[in-house]
Every structure is written in structure tokens, then in C-alpha cells.
C-alpha positions in Angstrom: 16.4 173.0 -226.4 18.0 174.7 -228.8 21.8 173.6 -227.5 20.8 170.1 -227.6 19.4 170.0 -231.0 22.5 171.7 -232.4 24.5 169.1 -230.8 22.9 166.3 -232.2 23.0 167.7 -235.3 26.7 168.4 -235.1 27.3 164.9 -234.0 25.0 163.3 -236.6 22.7 161.5 -234.3 19.3 160.8 -235.8 16.4 161.6 -233.2 13.2 162.0 -233.3 11.4 164.9 -231.4 7.7 165.5 -230.4 6.6 168.6 -229.1 3.8 169.0 -226.5 2.6 171.0 -223.8 4.6 171.4 -220.7 5.1 168.0 -218.9 6.4 168.1 -215.5 6.3 164.3 -214.6 7.3 161.1 -217.0 3.7 160.2 -216.5 2.6 163.4 -218.1 4.8 163.3 -220.9 4.2 159.6 -221.6 0.5 160.7 -222.8 1.7 163.0 -225.7 4.0 160.0 -227.1 1.6 157.1 -226.7 1.8 154.3 -229.1 5.5 155.1 -230.1 8.5 152.8 -229.8 10.9 153.3 -227.1 11.4 153.2 -223.5 10.4 155.7 -221.7 13.6 157.4 -219.2 13.2 158.4 -215.9 16.4 160.6 -215.3 16.8 161.7 -211.6 19.6 164.0 -210.5 20.6 163.1 -206.9 23.0 164.1 -204.3 25.3 162.6 -201.7 24.4 163.2 -197.8 26.9 165.9 -197.8 26.1 167.4 -201.0 29.6 167.2 -202.5 28.8 164.4 -204.8 26.1 164.1 -207.7 24.4 161.5 -209.7 22.3 160.9 -212.5 20.5 157.9 -212.5 18.9 156.8 -215.6 16.0 153.9 -215.7 12.7 153.0 -217.2 10.1 155.3 -216.0 7.7 152.3 -215.1 10.3 151.3 -212.3 10.7 152.9 -208.9 13.8 153.5 -207.6 15.5 151.2 -204.8 17.1 154.1 -202.6 18.6 151.6 -200.3 20.0 149.4 -203.1 21.0 152.5 -204.9 23.0 153.5 -201.4 24.5 149.9 -201.1 26.0 150.3 -204.7 27.6 153.4 -204.2 28.3 152.8 -200.5 26.8 156.4 -200.0 23.5 157.8 -198.9 21.5 159.8 -201.9 18.9 162.2 -201.9 17.4 164.3 -204.8 19.5 167.2 -205.1 18.1 170.4 -204.4 17.0 172.5 -207.2 19.6 175.3 -207.0 22.1 172.2 -207.4 20.1 171.4 -210.2 20.6 174.8 -211.7 24.1 175.3 -211.0 25.1 171.8 -212.2 23.2 171.0 -215.0 21.7 174.5 -216.0 18.0 173.0 -215.3 14.7 173.1 -213.8 12.7 170.6 -212.0 10.9 168.4 -214.4 13.5 168.9 -217.4 16.2 166.5 -216.0 17.8 164.4 -218.8 21.3 163.1 -220.3 21.3 166.7 -221.9 22.0 168.8 -218.9 25.6 167.1 -219.1 25.9 169.9 -222.0 26.0 172.2 -219.4 28.2 170.6 -216.7 31.2 173.2 -216.5 32.7 171.2 -213.4 32.2 167.8 -215.1 31.9 166.0 -212.0 28.4 164.1 -212.6 28.4 160.2 -211.9 26.0 158.2 -214.2 24.4 154.9 -213.6 22.4 153.5 -215.9 19.9 150.6 -215.4 20.7 147.3 -216.8 17.4 146.9 -218.0 17.2 149.7 -220.6 20.5 148.2 -222.3 18.3 146.0 -224.6 16.4 148.7 -225.6 16.7 150.2 -229.4 15.4 153.5 -228.1 15.2 155.8 -225.5 13.3 158.8 -224.6 14.5 162.2 -223.0 13.5 166.0 -222.5 15.9 168.4 -224.4 16.3 170.0 -221.3 13.0 171.5 -221.8 9.7 170.0 -221.0 8.0 170.9 -223.9 9.3 168.2 -225.9 10.5 164.3 -225.8 13.1 163.4 -227.9 13.8 159.8 -229.3 17.4 159.0 -229.5 19.1 155.2 -229.7 20.5 153.5 -226.6 23.5 153.5 -228.8 23.6 156.9 -229.1 22.9 157.7 -225.5 26.2 156.0 -224.7 28.2 157.7 -227.4 27.1 161.1 -225.7 28.5 160.1 -222.6 31.8 158.9 -224.3 31.6 162.2 -226.7 31.2 164.4 -223.3 33.7 162.6 -221.8 31.8 160.9 -218.7 32.0 157.5 -217.4 29.2 155.6 -216.7 28.5 152.5 -214.9 25.3 150.0 -215.9 24.0 148.5 -212.6 21.3 146.3 -211.6 18.6 148.1 -210.0 
């Protein structure tokens, strides 16, 4: 979490952070931020069939990922990445996946897909690489983070 907060401070990005008990699921985390403005994100770390390509998929947590549609979009078969891959690629444990894991991605080999629906929102939530807090940033700053870290992203309709 410290690395995330330092990064945001160094980049002069405004954020709000709410500390809470550990929350493994987005539904759990949402209970602690009830009534606050901002779309609740669901960030999924996935791998292709051969475990050679990795994907970060960001969407509204109230939606379900249509895996068949996603497979068509990327022309491959996806599955949730294994815990070891999550640790190796993003330095994260299950239940803490967020865009801030990209700060730990030494191989710079994650493909980012964002659901078009969230692009019209002002604020979005993520765990700051720790599930004992929820951080609110602007959608605009989320995109700036990808640009700053030199990641391409694709906005898709899920």
C-alpha cells in the first residue's frame, strides 16, 4: 500500500482512501464504502490457455464478465490466472488485484482491457494492493497511470 500512496503523491494525483477490515470480494469491500460516490471496480487478472499472455480486465463490479465475449475479443481462451502467476507478475495475493499491481510488473507484459461503461464515470475504486483499504481516484487519473507506466489499454464493450 505504501508504494501505491507514494506513487500517487509523487504524481500529484488526488485520491481518497478508506481503511477497513480485510475484504476479499468486491461485495465485501463495497459494504465499507457504501454511500460514497464512484463506480466500484472489478479488476480481474487472467491468463490465456497456454499461460503465456496475461490480461487485466477492469469493469463495474455489478457486472459479470462474459468470458465467451472476452475470448472473442482477444481471439484466445482465458481463465483466471493461477495464484503463483498473480504473485510473480503483479506481486499480489488473491483478493487484492488492482491496477496498482502494474507498479510491480517487471516484465511489462500485461494487456489491459477496460469496459467502455466505466469510461463515463468520474471516480473509480481500487484496492491499493492491499485489501484493507479502498482508494478512490478519477477515471482520468487511471488512464494517466497506464500512460505513465507505459501500458497500452483498450476500451471494449463487455
